[in-house]
N, C-alpha and C positions, 0 to 999 in steps of 0.2 A: 131685318135682323142686323144687329151691329157687330156681330162676331165677338171676339174676345181679344184682350191685350192689356197692356199697361202703358202709362205715359208719365213722364217726369215733367214738371212745370215749375217755373219760378214764381215765388210769392214775395211779399215785402219782408218776410222773415227768413227766407232761404228757399231751398228746393224741396218741393213736395211731390207726391205721386198718387196715382189712382190706378186701380185695376178693375176690369169689368168682364163679365160674360153676358152676352146679350144686352138686355136693358138694365141689368142689376150690377151694382157695385159689389165687388168681392173683397176689396181692400183699399185702404187709403192710409196716408201717413202725415204726421206733422212734419214741418220742415227741418232739414239739416243744412249745414253750411255749403255742401258741395253736391252738384248734380251727379258727379261720378259716384259718390258715396251712396246717394239715393238710388241711382240706377243699379248698382251692385246689390244693394239691399233688396230691391224689388225683383231683380233677376233671380236671386236665391229664393226669395219667398214665394214667387210665382214662376217656378222653373218651366212650367208647361205653357206659359204665356210669352208672347213676344212684344217688345216695345213697338207701339203703333201710334198712328194719328188718333186723336180723341174724336170719336164719333159724336154727331150732334146731340143725341140724347144724354150722353155722359158729360158733354161740355157744360151742361147746367150745374153739375156737381163741381167741376173745376172752377167755374165762375163763382159759385157759392163759397167754396173754400178760400179762394183768393180774396173775395169781399170780406169774409170773416177775419182773415189775417191782416187786412188793411184797417179793420175797425169800422167798415161800412156796414150798413144794414144788409145782411146776407139774405139771399133767396132762402126759401124754406128748406133747409138741409134735412129737416126731420121728415120730409115727404119723399125723399129719394128712396127708390127701391134698393134694398140691401139683400145680398145673397147670404142667408144665414144657414144654408145647408151645411150640415156637419158641425154646427155649433150646438153644444149641449143645452138642455132646457133652461137651467138656471142662468147661465150667461146671456142667453137670448132674452129672457125676461128682464135682466139687468139692463141690457142695451136698449130695449124698448122703453123702459122707465126713464133711463137717462136721456133718451132723445126727447122726452116730453118736458124736460126742464127748460123753461123759457130763457132766451138770451138775456144776459145781465143778472140772472138769478143763480142761486146755488142750492144744493141739497146736501145731505150727508149720507155716508155709507149705511148707517143704521136706518135712516128714513127710507132709503131705497129698499133695504131688506124688508122692512115692515110693509112697504107698498107692494112688493111682489109676494107677500105672504110667507116670508121666511124670517120671522122676527129676530132670531139669533144668528143671522148669517152676514153680519156686517163685514167680517173678514173675507168671506166668500165673494161678497160684492166687490171688495177691494181687489181681490185676485182677478175677478172677471174683468174689471176695468183696467187693471194692469196689462191684461192680455188683449185689450180692445183692438180688433183688426180694422176699425173704421174711424180713427180720429181724423179730424174733428167732427165728422158727420155724426158719430156718437160722441157727444161732448163730455168726455170723461173729466175734462178740466173743470167742469161745473160741480163736481162732487168733492166735498171736504170732510175732514174728520168731525166728530161730534162737537168738539170744542171750537170749530171754525179754523183750525190750523191746516196748513198745507204741508204734506210731506209725502215722499215716496213716488213722485210723479216720474214715470219711466221714459217720457219723451226726452229728446235732446234738449239740454238746457234745464232739465229737472223742474224744480219748484218755481224758478224764475220764469220759465216758459208758461207754466200754469197761471201764475199771477199776471203775466203779460196778456195772455189770451182773455182772462177774465176782465181785465181793465179795458182791453180793446172792445169788449162787449158792453162796457159801461158799469161794471160792477165795482163797488167800493168796499174795501175792507172796513170793518167796524172800528171806529176810533182812531184811524190813522190816515195820513196823506196818501194820495195815489202814488203809484210807481213813478209817474211823470211829473209830480209836484215836488218842489223843494220847500223847506221851511223858510219863512220870511226872515230877513235879517233883523236882528234886535238892536 
């Protein structure tokens, strides 16, 4: 048994965190600029848990998150066991469908709604992803509006963070240079 707790850890994009009970992840977060800010956020979010050393089974999740945020080929984050106890049925199905989106690919809120059998629930899919307790393990950054636009990303850094995550995974916006490219001089 690995017990329970949460840990704050540095990534190339800032400070992230993960919380666990036993062998299941109960929460994770995209990076923020300060370890203290993340620590405070997780201490409030998981008041019943204490900051702890990351146990070996959970270390795989930390390594995968760090690799993803470096742009490295990440271990299979979609295989990590998540604790979805207390999560309603619709968001649970949204999170499962979102986890199946391959690295470097995207889907839309409407496509996820159709995939989970809720044809007219694109907004509900968006709300569920806005409340995602497991980013980037549940890669909500891979879901776009029907027209391919990015808006309303609730993580620190907003849409710029979403674009950065996608480009770290090798995704390219249709018809434009990457975030890290500049136009050639004329």
